[in-house]
N, C-alpha and C positions, 0 to 999 in steps of 0.2 A: 257470513254463510254461515244459513241452519240447518240443525238434520231432526228431522224424525224420525222415531222408531217402527217400520214396514206394520208389525204387530197392535200397534195403535190406531189405524186406520179403522178396522172394524170396529172398537173399543168404542171411537167417537161416532163414527157412524150409525152403530147403535143406540145410542145417549143424545143423539141429533136427529133421530130418528129417520134413517135415510137408509136405504137398501146396503149400498156403500157407498165412499166419496171417492174423489181424486184428493193427492197429496197437493196439489196446482191448488184446489179450492184454501186451502191451509196456509200458501204462501209459503212453504219450507223449500229450502233448496237439494237435498239431498233425502233420499230414503234408501232410510239403512237397515241390516236384518241382521241378526244372532246375536245379540247384545244388546242390554240396557245401556242406553246414551246418558239418563241422567245420574247414575252411577258415575259418570268419567267428565261429570263436568270441573272445570278448572284444574283438570291434565291434560296434560298433552295427549299427542295420539296421531296416528297417521293413517293419511288415506293413498292408498298407491303408495306413494314416494316423496307423499306432500305431508307436510307435517305442519299440524294443527294443534289449538288449545281452547278447547272449550271456555264459555268464559259467563256462565251461570244458566239460565232457566229461558224459554219460552214463554213469553205469556199468551196468554188470548186475550186478544182485541175488538171492543165491540162492533168492527166491523164482521164476526162471526156469524153475530145474528143478524144478516142481513145474506151473508152468501150461503153457509148452514140451518139456516130461521130460527126461529125465537127458539132460544136452548141452545143454539151451538157455543156461544160462550163459554156457558157452563158442561159443554159435553168436550171442550178446549182443555177445561184447567185441569192441567198435573200430568196432559198428556201432549205438550204441545213441543217438546223434545227440546234441545239448547242451539242455543248459537256459537259459534267457533273462529276464532280468529287465526286467520292463515300466517303462519311461523316463516316456512318452506315453500314457495309457491312453485308450482309443476303442473305438467296435464294431468288431468283429470278422467277416467272414465269408467263406464260402467263397468258393473263387475270388480273394478279395484277392491283388492282386499283391506279391508279396517283392519290398520294394526295398536291396539291398547297393550299398553303395560302388563303384564303379568296377571292377562286373561284370553282365552282364545278368541283366533282372531273371527269375523264377521267379512259380510260381505255389503258393497257396495248398491 
């Protein structure tokens, strides 16, 4: 799965010269608010009761040039979120709390 920070969407939109963008345009599975995802790459955390581990960074691909228009690739660089591998699968729901070790909770 892939996660992206909600706060990055307006930044990406501005850099790509759009009024706004939809998370679906970026092909990320989960939109997370209230935490710095990149700070938790390569670390385990919970989404509700599901245990996942961040596995690095989501890099932009050239397809973003088509979806976001020329400049879309550069707009996404550094704002692409993180991929995560599921270690213990459970049902996920909108509004689940994201629990990061030694950090405050965030919302899905």
